[in-house]
MARZAVEX-770484 format. One record per residue: residue in three letters; x, y, z of N, C-alpha, C, O in turn. Coordinates in steps of 0.05 Angstrom, whole numbers, plus 5000, padded with zeros to 4 digits. Layout:
# residues N
ALAXYZXYZXYZXYZ ...
//
This chain:
# residues 91
UNK501749775000500050005000501850255000503750265015 UNK501250444983502750694981502250875005500050875016 UNK504351025014503951205037502051425029501951515006 UNK500651525049498751755045500352015044502152055060 UNK499652185025500952445023500252625047497952615056 UNK502052785055501452975077499953215065499853245041 UNK498853385083497353615074499153805058498253915038 UNK501653835066503454005051504053905023504254065004 UNK504153645020504753524994502353534975502653544951 UNK499953544986497553554970496453834967494553874951 UNK497654034981496654304979497054414951499154384939 UNK495054544941495154654914495454954915494655084935 UNK496755064895496955354893494255454882492755304870 UNK493755704887491255824877488855764895486555764886 UNK489355704921487155644939486955844962489055954970 UNK484555884972484156044996483255855018483155615014 UNK482655965041481855795063479955955081479956195081 UNK478255805096476255945113477456075137479655995146 UNK476056265148476956405172476056245197473856295207 UNK477756065206477055895228478255995255477455905276 UNK480156175253481356285277479756525286479656725271 UNK478556515309476656725319478056975329476657175335 UNK480656975331482057215341481757445321481557405297 UNK481757685332481457925314484158015305486257905312 UNK484158225289486658345279488558415302487658465324 UNK491158405295493058485315495658315314497658405324 UNK495558085302497957925299499758065279498758205262 UNK502358015280504158155263506157975250506557745258 UNK507358085229509557945215512158005229512458225241 UNK514057815229516657855241518558005222520658095230 UNK517758015196519358145176517458205152515258105151 UNK518358365133516758415109516558145095518457995094 UNK514158095084513557825073512257845045511258045037 UNK512457615032510957575007508457415014508557225029 UNK506157505002503757345004503657164980504057244958 UNK503056904985503056704964500156614958498456644975 UNK499756494935497056404928496556114936494655994927 UNK498256004953497955734963499955684985501855834988 UNK499555465001501255415024503855255016504255035027 UNK505455374999507955244991509855454979508955654968 UNK512455404981514455584971514255624941514955834931 UNK513355414926513255444897510655564887510355584863 UNK508855644905506455784896507156074890509056194901 UNK505656194872506156464862505956674884504256654902 UNK507556884882507457114900505257294888505357364865 UNK503357364905501057534896500957804909499257964903 UNK502757854928502858114942505058114962506557924965 UNK505158344976507158384997505858515021503758645018 UNK507058475044506158615068508558675085510658545083 UNK508358875102510558965118509858915148507658845155 UNK511858955164511558915193509559115205508559075227 UNK508859325191506959515200504059425197502159545208 UNK503659215181500859115176499758955199501158765209 UNK497359015208495858845226494758615209494158655185 UNK494558385220493558155205491557995221491458005245 UNK489857845206487857675217488457395207488157335183 UNK489357215225489856935217487256795211485356825226 UNK487156635190484856475184485256185192483656075207 UNK487356055182487955775189490755705178491955855163 UNK491755465186494355385178494355105166492754935174 UNK496255055148496754785137499454785125500354975112 UNK500854565128503454525116505554735122507354785106 UNK505354855146507355055154506855335144508455515147 UNK504455385132503655645122500955715134499355545140 UNK500555975139498056075149496656245128497956415115 UNK494056205124492456375106491456605124490556565146 UNK491756845113491057085129490057315112490157305087 UNK489057515126488157765113489557995128489657995152 UNK490658175113491758415125489558625129487458605116 UNK490058815146488059025151487559195126485459325124 UNK489459185107489059325081487659145060487859205036 UNK486458925070484858745053486458595032485558555010 UNK488858515039490358325022490158055035490558025059 UNK489657855018489457575027491857415016492757474995 UNK492757225031494857045021495956855042495156875065 UNK497756685033499056495050501856595057503256695040 UNK502656565082505256655092506456425109505056295125 UNK509056385105510456185121510256245150510656475158 UNK509556045167509156085195511556205210511256345230 UNK513956155200516456255212516656565210518256685225 UNK515056685193515056975190512757115205512357345202 UNK511356955222509157065237509757055267510856865277 UNK508957265281509257275310508057025323505756955316 UNK509556905340508656655354508056425334506656245341 UNK509156435310508956215291506256195278505555985267 UNK504656415278502056405265499956285282500156285307 UNK497956175270495656045284496155745287497755625272 UNK494855625306494955335308492355205300491954965303 UNK490455375289487855275280488255165251489055315233 UNK487754905248488054775222485954845202483654895210 UNK486654845177484754905155482954665150481254665133 
//
């Protein structure tokens, strides 16, 4: 029997995710970041955000968190670039 793929291996680019994390805006980036269109390094960069942006975490998968900035930009960001590692709420 073949091994089952992990969420990170099956994650597709060009996907969004539901807002499952009930916390409000206020989480921050640890550095300026690229917003990606999926939860993987090889997904396209669709925007940028700076450490000045407040963010609302939606959920996480494969080491990336889907989020919205206060300036209404949506995208996936690597958890290592988020204060406290992003959210622990799974997508």
